C-alpha positions, 0 to 999 in steps of 0.5 A: 500499499502506498501512503499519498503524497503530501503537500508541503507542510502547512507553516502556521503561528500562534501568538504566547505571551506576545511572542510568536511561536511557529510550528510545521503542520503536516496535515493528515487525517492520522492521529496527532503527534507533536515532535519536538526536536533538539538544541540547533534544530528547527521543525522542519527536521521532522520532514522526513518522518512525517513522509514515511508517516504517510496517512497514520500520524498528523505531525506537527513540529514546532520550532521551540523557543529561540529556534527556527522562525520562532521568536527568541524570548527573554525567558528559556526556562523549562517552564517557557518550553511547556507552556509553548507545546500546550498552547500549540496543542490547544491552539489546535484543539488537540487534547490526545497528542503522541510526542516525540522528543528528540535530546532537548525535545526529549527533555521538554516531553517528559516534563510536558507529559509530567504535567499536562498529563490530560494532553498526552496519550503516549511519550516517544523519547530519542537520543536523552536520559531521564536525567541531564546535566545540560552541560552544552559548553563543548558547543563554545569551541566552535566556529561561529562562521567558517568559508564553507561549508565542508569547513565547518563541518570539519571543524565541528568534529565529532558533532557534526554527524548530529549538527548537519541539518542545522548548517546554514549559509550567512551572509558572512560565511557558514554557521549554525542556526543560532539556539536560544541563549547562542545569539551572541557568540562571537568568531572566537565562541566567546560570551 
């Protein structure tokens, strides 16, 4: 059986505490799956997954606060991330979603399910444990920009395979999406 070819996802936004929170809604008649990306990611990270799951799931993939197209608030607390996820589901009238969390999204998914069990049918957690030390200091040594994509990936070393979807070309060279709290890094990797 072949799945229906889907049009491009619908990019939409909801307003949470006066700021815009964007998400991709891949549509379809299947059960809703809220897909939360990791650091240096965005909702489009789940495009391939949405195509593979076809009509069986309706993938909703936010650009979590400070990532992708979503506004960067002053608050990057866990409570903020959780409020955002709840707002998206409530805005769409969804009260029985499966929540998929990758890395940062996995931590957010654990907490979201614990605080809003009425919105969550099941959890899928990928690439994160139940206990996290939240130390991303190793990323401070990464280059802010590199002259080529290949040069950036080489400079990222072993982390490069996890970050290929976050690589972007900017007017001043190649760099990563700027996640929450990293927008003021200099080329030397210092705040």
